[in-house]
C-alpha positions, -999 to +999 in steps of 0.1 A: +000+000+000+014+034-010+015+064+013-002+097+004+019+124-013+037+143+014+036+175-006+023+208+008-015+209+008-031+237-012-043+266+010-078+279+007-083+313-009-084+342+015-119+355+019-108+389+032-071+399+028-074+427+053-091+406+080-073+411+113-052+439+099-052+475+109-079+494+092-076+531+082-107+541+101-105+554+136-132+553+163-142+585+179-138+570+213-104+576+229-096+548+253-067+550+278-039+525+272-021+529+306-034+533+341-016+567+346-038+582+319-069+581+340-057+579+376-031+603+390-023+579+418-004+557+393+018+585+379+055+578+383+073+605+403+106+620+394+122+603+425+109+569+414+123+573+379+158+583+392+157+554+417+150+530+387+179+546+367+203+541+396+191+505+401+194+497+364+229+511+361+240+492+392+224+460+381+235+460+345+265+482+345+276+507+319+306+505+296+325+532+315+320+514+348+331+480+334+363+497+321+369+518+352+389+491+372+412+485+343+418+522+338+423+526+376+449+498+377+467+513+348+469+547+365+481+531+397+508+513+377+520+545+361+520+563+395+539+535+412+566+532+386+592+504+392+586+502+429+551+486+424+538+499+458+518+529+468+505+543+501+468+535+505+446+536+536+477+543+558+499+515+546+521+506+517+503+482+494+508+466+460+488+478+431+467+446+430+459+450+466+447+486+461+425+476+432+410+447+451+403+469+482+387+496+460+366+469+443+354+456+477+346+491+489+326+499+457+308+465+461+298+474+497+284+507+485+265+490+457+249+466+482+237+495+503+223+512+471+206+480+460+189+475+493+178+511+498+173+526+464+165+494+446+136+486+468+120+519+458+128+513+421+108+481+421+076+499+430+071+485+465+067+521+479+042+531+452+010+547+465-022+528+458 
């Protein structure tokens, strides 16, 4: 027994080629598309927007921030010269130690920012 032809079946003719498309006519009724268009309680404040910006930059990083540690280490190497040590936080330290300490300090600051500012950026403090 032979199998049916596995070719592509013919498609039925389209009844209305514009069906489901965007028509050129507009309705006279203007409907809101976001909650803040009809209820001022849902409007985002300037403080909330800047909190989100700070959270986004800290969470995702920017090109300059990703390159900053490399540039910082390069500047420290140029300042130290052949000695390879600089005075930092009251003691003589190697360049790698200074970069790691600075990275740890900046990470601690980011943790504080994420916990304080990030909680407001998520919308938990939004008025309802």
